[in-house]
N, C-alpha and C positions, 0 to 999 in steps of 0.2 A: 689612410689613403683610400680613395674612393674611385669608382669607375662610372662610365655612363654610356648610353647608346643613342644613336640617331637612326632615322629611316635610311634605307640603303637602296641603291640601284640593283638591278638583277645582274648577277655575275656568274658565268658558267665557264668552267675550264677543266678539261681532262685530255690533254694531247696524247697521241698514240705512243710517243717515245716514253712517256711517264708510265703508261699502262704496261709497256714492255719491260721497263726497268723494274717495276714492282714484281713481275714474274721472275726476273733474274735475281732480284733481291731475296725472294722466298727460297730459291734454290741454293743460295749461298749462306743462309743464316746458320745452318748446322756447323759451318766452318768457323764461326765467329764466337769469341769468348766475351767480348766487351762491345757495347753499343755506345758510341760517342754521339749524342744527340745535340745538334746545333740549332739554336733559335735566334731570332732577331730581337735585340734588346728593346726596340720600339714597340714590338707586338709579341711578347713572349707567350701569350695564350693563343693567339691566332696561328702561331707557327708551331704549336704542339700538335703532332699528328695523332688523330683519334685511334689509329691502329697500332700505336707504339707498343702497348702492353702485349699485343700478340707477338710482335717481333722480338721482344726482350725474352719472354718465357724463361725467367730465372737467371738470365745472363746478367752480368754486371752492367750498370748503367751510369754513364758520366754525362751530366747535363752542362752544356756549354752555352752561355749567353753571349753571342757575338755582337759587335757594334756598340760596345759599352760607351764609346766616345760620342755616340749620337743622342744620348739622353743625359739628363741632369744627374748630379750625384745624389740629390734627394730622391729622385725616381728609382735610382739603382738601390738605394738603401731600403726603400719601401718594398721593392721586389725581392731583395735579398732576405729580408725578414719573412716575407710571405712564403717563399720557397722553403726556408728552413722550418717554418711552422708546418709545412706539408711533409716534413722529414726528407727533404731533398737538399743537397748541397749544390748551389749554382757556382760554376766557374766562369767568371766574367773576363772577356777578352776583346781586343780589337785586332782581328787577324790581319787587317790591312797594314797596320803600323807595327804589329808584333807584341803589343801590350798584353800581358797575361798569358801568352802562349806557352811560355816555359812552365808555368804552374799547371796548365792543362796537360802538358807532356809528362810532368812528374806524377800527376794523379793517375794517368793511364799506365805508367810504368809500375806504380805501386799496386794497381789492380792486377798487373801481370805477375808481380812478385807473389801476391796472394794465390793466384792461379797455380804458379809453379811450386809453391809450398804444398798445395794439395796434391799435385802430380808426384812430387817426391815422396809424400807420405804413402802413396799407392805404388811406389816402386817404379814410377815412370820418369823419364828424363825431362828436364826443363826445356822450354822452347819459347820463342818470342810470342807475346800475346797478340792475338788476331783481333783487331778492332775495326768495327764498321762505323764510318762517319755517315750519319743519317740526318736528314732534315728537309724542309721545304726548298723549292728552287730559290736560288739567289740569297740564301741566308749566310753564305760565306764559308761553306764546307771546303771547297777547293783552295781558297785563300788560306784557310787554317792549315791544311795539309802542306801547302808550299812553305808556310812558315815553320812548321814542325820539321820538315825535311831540310829546310834552309836552302832550297833551290826550287825553281819552277818546274815541277814534275807533272802537274796537271793544269789544264787551262782554267783561268779564273777571270771573271768579269762581273760587274754589277748589273747583270741582267739575267732573267730567268732562262733556263734551258741550255746552259753552256756545256755542262757535263751530260753526256748521252749514254755512256756505257760504264759498267763496273770494271774497276781495275785495282790490283794490289800494288802498294807502294811500301818498300822496306825502309824503316826508320831505325838505323843502327842495328844492334843485336837484340834489342828489347821489344820492338814493336813492329808489327805489320799492319798497315792501314788499308782498308778497302774503301775506296772512294765511290760513292753511289750517286747517281743522278737524283736531283730533287724529286721527292715523291709527294704528290697531293692525294688527298682522299678521293674516292671515285666520284663523289658529289660534294659540292660546297653547300651543305645544308644550312650552315650558319652564315647568313648573308652579311651580318655585321663583321664577322671574322674575314669574310671574303673581301669586303671593302678595305679592311686594314691591309690585307695582302696586296691588293691592287695599289693602294697608296704607297706602300713601301717597295713597289716594283718586284714583289716576290711571286707574282704570277704574270704571264704574258699579256700584252696589251690587247690581244685578240679576244680576251675574255670579257672586256667591258667597254662601255661608252665613256670616252675621256671626259666629256662635258658633264655627264651625270655624276661621275666619280668626283670631279672637281667641285661640283656644287655640294655634294655630300661632305667633302672635306671642309668646305667653308662652314657648314653647320656644325661639324665636329669640332673645329677650332673654337667656335663660340662657346661650345659646351666645356671644352678643356681649359679655356681661359679662366674659368672659375676655380680651377684646381692648381694650386701653386706648384706641386710636384711635376705637373705635365710640362712645364717649361715654356708655355706660350706667353710671349711678351705682349702686354696690353698694347693694342694699336699697331701691331707689327705689319698688318696689311697696308695700313695707311702710310707707314714709314717706307715700306718697300715699293708700293705702287702708286702712292699719292692720293688714294681714295680710301676712306674708312668704311668699315662694314658694320651695320647695326646688329645683324645676327639672325633675323627671321628668314624663312624660305624665300619670300618675295624679294627681300633685300639682297639675298645671295644672287638671284638671277640678275637683278638690276646692277649689282656691283660687277659681276662678270662682264656684262655688256659695256659698262662704263670704262672699265680698265682695258677691255679689248679695243675700244675706240682710241684710247690714249696710247697703248703700247703695241698693238698688233693690227692696226688699220681696220678695226672692227671684226677681225676674225676670232670668234669666241672659242672655236676649237683649239686654235693655236695658243690663245691666251690660257685656256684650261690646261694644256700640256705644259706651258711655261710655269704655271702655278705648281703643278705636281712636281716638275723637275726642280724647282726652287726648294720645295720641301725636302726632296730626296738628297739634294746637295747641301742641306743644312743652312741654306740662305735665309730661312725663316726662324732659325734657332734650333736648339736641341730639344725636340718635341717628342714626348712619349704619347703614342696614340692610345695606349692601354695603361691603366693603373689598377693595382689589386683592390678588391673590395675590403674595407676594414671590418 
């Protein structure tokens, strides 16, 4: 499996509620036994928070890769091997449909059993494991919690910034979950990763120019088409919009203008938004924007 990079537009994003949430998060970390980190299967590297190691600090760590349904089985196998080579066990799920959620729950409870065995050995009484669900905005943390609890206890939507405050949720007698707002790093220094976050709607639209991101997406698609595991169907843009794309930068601009004339009365911004929305709704296929380097 291989990965690639393309030039990116400038993307900046650090809203006040996320800065506030990070401070709240730091104050609650001492109460937590287990960190359940949730990432987006389409971009498992871009949705890895660079400060995660500070927050774990010896706590148990459960890596959950959500939206497994949005990538090909070949891409999932590539990533699964890669994570295991890094001595990490990924737990794959689709929180929206519930696939794989039971396995995540059992893994969290097993982590709690280990915690309580240590407590008993010290003469302390067992208690529910306290788990923090952590991840970037819109990766599916709240949807995962609702599935685990089997009812809608926290707001969930496929857009960034729905969860604004920290709250505890009881899951039976074994597990207490702390739902935290999506937390971005203070600066998006890696602009390639920032592009991936924008494409997957994992950061707010105020952070970027829709047309520039759409053009970068077109160039990225051309690069990914050469990698079978990425899941890009050859000629998918021609099939969907009636006009094929050659692949270079000049062609991307010309293509966007041409399909805008055909589908949005020449409005290139509206066409750019439609292109991004079609990707996010899987109307262009099950596409992995990132693949591990072999």
